[in-house]
C-alpha angles and dihedrals in degrees: 000000000000129000121194113227120197120206143149119268109241092222110042098016093230119147108247138157143220133197115241122200100224092197087075105074099198123023138166126179144142121255132174121238109254090223109040096017094226118142121256128191105233123200122182133171126190137183093224092269106049143005109272098175133021135173133174118188136175118256109235112226 
């Protein structure tokens, strides 16, 4: 099951979204912003039915 999470890009401040698989309880990955293409570190936690914690941070280079 997927849940769409809306958030603000830490680089360009655009409102974007990602799909989170709520069957995975703890996940971390890198995804590029769909607007500015810069990489973000995504962390999400779910309870198996919905996202309970979400964070997107810039990756310092």
